[in-house]
C-alpha positions in Angstrom: 6.1 3.7 -3.0 3.2 3.3 -5.4 5.0 0.7 -7.4 5.7 -1.3 -4.3 2.1 -1.2 -3.3 1.0 -2.4 -6.7 3.6 -5.2 -6.7 2.6 -6.5 -3.3 -1.1 -6.4 -4.3 -0.5 -8.3 -7.5 1.8 -10.7 -5.8 -1.2 -11.6 -3.6 -3.5 -11.8 -6.6 -6.0 -9.4 -5.1 -7.9 -6.6 -6.9 -8.0 -3.1 -5.7 -11.7 -3.5 -5.0 -11.2 -6.6 -2.9 -8.3 -5.1 -1.1 -10.3 -1.9 -0.2 -13.2 -4.1 1.0 -10.8 -5.9 3.3 -9.3 -2.6 4.5 -12.8 -1.3 5.2 -13.6 -4.4 7.1 -10.5 -3.7 9.3 -11.6 -0.1 10.0 -9.8 1.8 7.2 -12.3 4.1 5.4 -10.8 3.9 1.9 -12.3 3.6 -1.5 -10.8 2.1 -4.7 -10.3 5.6 -6.2 -8.2 6.7 -3.2 -6.2 3.4 -3.2 -5.5 3.8 -7.0 -4.0 7.2 -6.2 -1.7 5.6 -3.7 -0.5 3.2 -6.3 -0.1 5.9 -8.9 2.0 8.0 -6.5 -0.6 10.8 -6.6 -1.5 10.6 -2.9 0.5 9.8 0.2 -0.7 6.7 2.0 -1.8 7.0 5.7 0.2 5.1 8.3 -3.0 3.3 9.5 -3.4 1.9 6.0 0.2 0.7 5.9 -0.2 -1.0 9.2 -3.2 -3.0 7.9 -1.6 -3.8 4.6 1.4 -5.2 6.4 -0.9 -7.5 8.3 -2.8 -8.5 5.2 0.3 -9.2 3.2 2.4 -10.6 6.0 5.3 -8.5 4.9 7.8 -6.2 6.5 7.5 -2.4 6.4 10.7 -2.4 4.3 8.8 -4.0 1.5 6.8 -0.8 1.1 9.9 1.4 0.9 12.2 -0.8 -1.2 14.1 1.2 -3.7 13.2 4.6 -2.2 16.4 5.2 -0.2 17.9 8.6 -0.8 21.5 9.1 -1.6 23.6 10.2 1.3 25.5 12.9 -0.8 24.4 15.7 1.6 
């Protein structure tokens, strides 16, 4: 998911700092270090942050999960 978060952010030409400032303005208490961990796949992103990112980017939830589908070999 981290790669998708980074791709979306870069597609919108926004820095991590500016994105975090916008998220904070919208009520998400998140710093750049935490967000960087989301993009690096070191920390699971909170649903509340995803909700705000979807509104900021004007995208679908599927855009965050693209390429993460598991094989149905069970």
